[in-house]
ROZAKE-877667 format. One record per residue (C-alpha): residue in three letters; x, y, z; residue number from 1. Coordinates in steps of 0.2 Angstrom, whole numbers. Example, Ala and Ser with C-alpha at 12.3 -4.5 7.8 and 13.67 -1.06 7.14 Angstrom:
ATOM:ALA:62:-22:39:1
ATOM:SER:68:-5:36:2
END
This chain:
ATOM:MET:943:450:331:1
ATOM:SER:955:438:325:2
ATOM:LYS:964:425:339:3
ATOM:ARG:980:427:341:4
ATOM:LEU:991:427:356:5
ATOM:PHE:1006:435:348:6
ATOM:ARG:1016:441:333:7
ATOM:PHE:1033:442:333:8
ATOM:ILE:1049:441:317:9
ATOM:THR:1069:442:322:10
ATOM:ALA:1079:441:306:11
ATOM:GLY:1096:442:302:12
ATOM:ALA:1109:439:287:13
ATOM:ALA:1122:425:286:14
ATOM:ALA:1136:424:272:15
ATOM:LEU:1145:409:269:16
ATOM:THR:1163:407:261:17
ATOM:LEU:1167:390:251:18
ATOM:THR:1186:389:249:19
ATOM:ALA:1193:379:236:20
ATOM:PRO:1213:375:233:21
ATOM:ALA:1222:385:227:22
ATOM:VAL:1226:376:213:23
ATOM:ALA:1206:375:209:24
ATOM:ALA:1205:393:213:25
ATOM:ALA:1215:398:199:26
ATOM:GLN:1204:388:187:27
ATOM:THR:1185:390:195:28
ATOM:PRO:1176:408:194:29
ATOM:ALA:1172:420:211:30
ATOM:ALA:1154:415:216:31
ATOM:PRO:1144:432:212:32
ATOM:ALA:1140:439:228:33
ATOM:LEU:1122:440:238:34
ATOM:HIS:1118:461:236:35
ATOM:LEU:1101:464:246:36
ATOM:PRO:1090:477:242:37
ATOM:ALA:1094:497:251:38
ATOM:ASN:1079:497:259:39
ATOM:TYR:1077:476:263:40
ATOM:VAL:1079:476:283:41
ATOM:SER:1068:490:286:42
ATOM:ARG:1054:478:274:43
ATOM:PHE:1053:468:291:44
ATOM:GLY:1042:481:300:45
ATOM:GLY:1025:472:290:46
ATOM:THR:1031:455:293:47
ATOM:GLU:1021:443:307:48
ATOM:VAL:1027:428:314:49
ATOM:VAL:1012:420:321:50
ATOM:ALA:1008:409:334:51
ATOM:GLY:990:404:341:52
ATOM:LEU:983:396:356:53
ATOM:ASP:964:399:356:54
ATOM:GLY:954:386:350:55
ATOM:GLY:971:378:341:56
ATOM:VAL:988:380:338:57
ATOM:SER:994:392:323:58
ATOM:PHE:1009:395:318:59
ATOM:GLY:1018:401:300:60
ATOM:VAL:1025:418:293:61
ATOM:ARG:1017:432:284:62
ATOM:TYR:1023:444:272:63
ATOM:PHE:1042:439:273:64
ATOM:PRO:1050:450:261:65
ATOM:LEU:1058:440:247:66
ATOM:PRO:1078:447:244:67
ATOM:PHE:1074:456:227:68
ATOM:GLU:1074:472:222:69
ATOM:GLN:1053:471:219:70
ATOM:ASP:1046:469:237:71
ATOM:ILE:1038:453:236:72
ATOM:ARG:1032:447:252:73
ATOM:PHE:1028:426:258:74
ATOM:LEU:1019:419:268:75
ATOM:LEU:1014:404:274:76
ATOM:VAL:1003:398:290:77
ATOM:LYS:998:383:295:78
ATOM:HIS:979:384:306:79
ATOM:PRO:970:372:314:80
ATOM:GLN:961:365:298:81
ATOM:TYR:968:376:284:82
ATOM:TRP:984:381:278:83
ATOM:GLU:987:400:271:84
ATOM:TYR:1000:402:259:85
ATOM:GLY:1003:414:241:86
ATOM:LEU:1013:428:238:87
ATOM:THR:1010:448:238:88
ATOM:SER:1017:465:229:89
ATOM:ARG:1013:480:224:90
ATOM:ILE:1024:488:208:91
ATOM:ASN:1018:506:202:92
ATOM:ASP:1001:508:212:93
ATOM:THR:997:489:207:94
ATOM:THR:995:478:219:95
ATOM:PHE:997:457:217:96
ATOM:ALA:990:444:227:97
ATOM:ALA:988:427:225:98
ATOM:GLY:986:410:237:99
ATOM:VAL:976:407:252:100
ATOM:PHE:974:420:264:101
ATOM:ASP:970:423:282:102
ATOM:ASN:950:415:289:103
ATOM:GLY:953:416:305:104
ATOM:LEU:959:405:316:105
ATOM:ASN:945:392:318:106
ATOM:ALA:938:394:302:107
ATOM:SER:939:375:291:108
ATOM:VAL:944:385:274:109
ATOM:GLY:957:400:270:110
ATOM:ILE:953:413:258:111
ATOM:PRO:957:409:239:112
ATOM:ARG:960:424:232:113
ATOM:LEU:969:431:215:114
ATOM:GLU:969:450:212:115
ATOM:ILE:977:464:202:116
ATOM:THR:972:482:208:117
ATOM:HIS:979:497:201:118
ATOM:ASP:973:512:214:119
ATOM:PRO:987:528:211:120
ATOM:TRP:981:541:222:121
ATOM:LYS:976:549:204:122
ATOM:GLY:971:542:189:123
ATOM:THR:965:529:181:124
ATOM:GLN:958:517:190:125
ATOM:TYR:954:495:191:126
ATOM:SER:953:479:198:127
ATOM:GLY:951:463:197:128
ATOM:ARG:949:450:212:129
ATOM:LEU:942:432:213:130
ATOM:GLN:938:422:231:131
ATOM:GLY:932:408:236:132
ATOM:SER:924:402:252:133
ATOM:GLY:910:413:247:134
ATOM:TYR:917:431:249:135
ATOM:TYR:917:442:238:136
ATOM:SER:922:444:218:137
ATOM:ARG:921:459:208:138
ATOM:PHE:928:470:192:139
ATOM:THR:928:487:194:140
ATOM:GLY:934:503:184:141
ATOM:GLY:934:521:185:142
ATOM:TYR:946:537:189:143
ATOM:ALA:950:546:203:144
ATOM:PHE:955:566:203:145
ATOM:THR:963:578:216:146
ATOM:THR:959:597:220:147
ATOM:LEU:961:610:233:148
ATOM:GLN:980:607:228:149
ATOM:ASP:979:590:232:150
ATOM:ARG:970:592:249:151
ATOM:VAL:954:582:240:152
ATOM:ARG:952:566:231:153
ATOM:VAL:935:562:222:154
ATOM:LEU:935:543:215:155
ATOM:ASN:923:537:207:156
ATOM:ASN:922:517:202:157
ATOM:VAL:908:506:191:158
ATOM:GLY:907:487:193:159
ATOM:VAL:901:472:197:160
ATOM:ALA:901:459:214:161
ATOM:PHE:898:441:215:162
ATOM:GLN:892:435:232:163
ATOM:GLY:885:418:233:164
ATOM:ASP:869:421:222:165
ATOM:VAL:869:437:220:166
ATOM:VAL:876:446:205:167
ATOM:ALA:876:466:208:168
ATOM:PRO:883:478:195:169
ATOM:TYR:885:496:206:170
ATOM:THR:894:511:208:171
ATOM:GLN:908:517:221:172
ATOM:THR:911:535:225:173
ATOM:GLU:921:543:237:174
ATOM:VAL:928:561:243:175
ATOM:GLY:940:563:254:176
ATOM:GLY:951:576:263:177
ATOM:GLY:963:583:275:178
ATOM:TYR:969:597:282:179
ATOM:GLY:984:600:296:180
ATOM:LYS:987:618:306:181
ATOM:ALA:1001:621:319:182
ATOM:PHE:995:630:338:183
ATOM:GLY:1009:633:344:184
ATOM:LYS:1020:618:350:185
ATOM:VAL:1002:607:345:186
ATOM:ASN:1001:600:327:187
ATOM:ALA:983:595:324:188
ATOM:GLY:976:588:309:189
ATOM:PHE:957:583:303:190
ATOM:GLY:954:571:289:191
ATOM:SER:938:566:284:192
ATOM:THR:930:551:268:193
ATOM:VAL:911:552:262:194
ATOM:ARG:905:536:254:195
ATOM:LEU:891:531:243:196
ATOM:TYR:889:515:237:197
ATOM:THR:872:509:222:198
ATOM:PHE:866:495:219:199
ATOM:PRO:853:502:204:200
ATOM:MET:846:483:202:201
ATOM:GLN:843:480:219:202
ATOM:LYS:837:499:223:203
ATOM:GLU:847:499:236:204
ATOM:ALA:863:512:241:205
ATOM:GLN:874:513:258:206
ATOM:GLY:882:531:263:207
ATOM:SER:895:533:274:208
ATOM:LEU:908:544:283:209
ATOM:ASP:923:543:292:210
ATOM:VAL:929:556:302:211
ATOM:SER:949:557:311:212
ATOM:VAL:955:571:323:213
ATOM:SER:975:568:328:214
ATOM:ALA:987:580:339:215
ATOM:SER:1005:577:342:216
ATOM:THR:1016:587:353:217
ATOM:ALA:1035:587:360:218
ATOM:LEU:1033:590:380:219
ATOM:ALA:1053:589:382:220
ATOM:PRO:1067:585:371:221
ATOM:GLY:1065:569:363:222
ATOM:LEU:1047:566:370:223
ATOM:THR:1032:566:359:224
ATOM:VAL:1013:563:363:225
ATOM:ASP:1003:559:352:226
ATOM:ALA:984:557:351:227
ATOM:SER:969:551:337:228
ATOM:HIS:953:546:336:229
ATOM:PHE:941:537:323:230
ATOM:GLU:925:537:319:231
ATOM:ARG:913:529:307:232
ATOM:PHE:895:534:303:233
ATOM:VAL:883:523:292:234
ATOM:VAL:864:521:285:235
ATOM:GLY:859:512:271:236
ATOM:LYS:864:493:269:237
ATOM:VAL:870:485:252:238
ATOM:ALA:867:467:243:239
ATOM:ILE:884:464:243:240
ATOM:PRO:887:457:262:241
ATOM:ASP:907:462:260:242
ATOM:LEU:904:479:255:243
ATOM:ASN:892:483:269:244
ATOM:PHE:902:496:282:245
ATOM:THR:896:497:300:246
ATOM:ARG:899:509:313:247
ATOM:TYR:914:512:321:248
ATOM:GLU:926:520:336:249
ATOM:GLU:941:520:342:250
ATOM:SER:952:532:351:251
ATOM:ASN:973:531:351:252
ATOM:ALA:987:538:360:253
ATOM:SER:1006:537:362:254
ATOM:VAL:1019:543:372:255
ATOM:THR:1041:542:364:256
ATOM:TYR:1056:545:370:257
ATOM:ARG:1070:544:359:258
ATOM:LEU:1086:543:369:259
ATOM:PRO:1098:556:366:260
ATOM:VAL:1112:551:352:261
ATOM:SER:1132:557:355:262
ATOM:SER:1141:561:340:263
ATOM:THR:1148:543:340:264
ATOM:PRO:1136:533:345:265
ATOM:PRO:1139:515:349:266
ATOM:ALA:1135:501:339:267
ATOM:PHE:1125:495:348:268
ATOM:THR:1113:505:360:269
ATOM:VAL:1092:508:365:270
ATOM:GLY:1086:519:353:271
ATOM:ALA:1069:524:361:272
ATOM:LEU:1055:521:373:273
ATOM:ARG:1037:520:372:274
ATOM:SER:1021:517:377:275
ATOM:ARG:1005:513:364:276
ATOM:LEU:985:515:372:277
ATOM:THR:971:509:360:278
ATOM:ARG:954:508:364:279
ATOM:ASP:939:499:352:280
ATOM:TRP:926:508:358:281
ATOM:THR:914:498:346:282
ATOM:ASN:920:481:351:283
ATOM:GLN:924:483:371:284
ATOM:TYR:942:481:367:285
ATOM:THR:956:488:375:286
ATOM:TYR:975:488:371:287
ATOM:LEU:992:492:380:288
ATOM:ARG:1008:488:374:289
ATOM:ASN:1026:495:379:290
ATOM:ASP:1038:493:366:291
ATOM:VAL:1060:495:366:292
ATOM:LEU:1069:499:352:293
ATOM:PHE:1089:499:349:294
ATOM:ARG:1099:506:338:295
ATOM:ALA:1111:497:328:296
ATOM:ASN:1123:506:318:297
ATOM:ALA:1119:492:301:298
ATOM:LEU:1101:494:305:299
ATOM:PRO:1091:508:294:300
ATOM:SER:1078:509:306:301
ATOM:LEU:1075:508:327:302
ATOM:VAL:1072:487:330:303
ATOM:GLY:1064:481:346:304
ATOM:ALA:1053:471:356:305
ATOM:SER:1034:475:360:306
ATOM:VAL:1025:469:377:307
ATOM:GLY:1007:471:377:308
ATOM:TYR:990:466:385:309
ATOM:GLN:973:464:376:310
ATOM:TRP:957:466:387:311
ATOM:SER:939:460:383:312
ATOM:ARG:924:466:388:313
ATOM:ASP:920:450:397:314
ATOM:GLY:937:444:403:315
ATOM:LYS:935:428:390:316
ATOM:ASP:948:435:379:317
ATOM:ASN:963:445:388:318
ATOM:LYS:980:440:381:319
ATOM:TRP:997:443:381:320
ATOM:LEU:1003:452:364:321
ATOM:LEU:1021:451:360:322
ATOM:SER:1029:457:342:323
ATOM:LEU:1045:466:335:324
ATOM:VAL:1042:483:332:325
ATOM:PHE:1054:495:320:326
ATOM:LEU:1054:515:319:327
ATOM:PRO:1064:529:307:328
ATOM:LYS:1079:533:314:329
END
């Protein structure tokens, strides 16, 4: 569990116009206008401004979108003993990452990473990830296909992983799918993923099963309730520590109220109120967050502030949680 007091981000735009004398203006072409991508503002939903005070001071920004048509994210965070910095992007089902990434507030070094991962829903798969600071590296290739009208996805990869003194060829097989159905006003969903790693040289294998259930309903106009539960079951152990899954269990619930929108809404007003509750049963953490989201004509989504609190099992890791949140209009 990372040690952070709060995460929030504020973003804005400013325009600067330089006016030259009339004679010079007649001879000098106008500077080109800055055109932001149409979905630029919505990209800030994944951005974090980080400030941590547990065991030291940490501050900076993660996944800040650069103003390009291609969604390229920038990160720069100062920890007590190391810096995070780098670029990430997602282009045509391919993830690119280069830099030094988060290793926790109290670590002495970050995680150097250079990665290219191509993982479309269907088709050829490949990945190359090089990491330092004791974390695993890998090279893999494989194929994914779907069946039962795309409801079930089957993935098969083969590759080689490196961690510490271990060099281990391995196979990865995953079968996952889901199903949804409406029961009156209640929409219910079920999903599961079966996963198997085998390491022939070490004669080791690990199997895991992820199961999730969800339900949502509208209690009144604009008032919705959502609930979900996730569990992971694990059998076996493999030679690469970073590829070992562990037992996990989590429940979530939320209540959202969207305020009515008039035919001629004001330029800026409260758009929605939301309360979210998360229970991490495995690590014995509870999170309660309350959000106020605003509607602005100039923005493509609702945006607002979230104030929450984290309770730990022994009370030693209790803290306030502050962040910026987004919600589709």
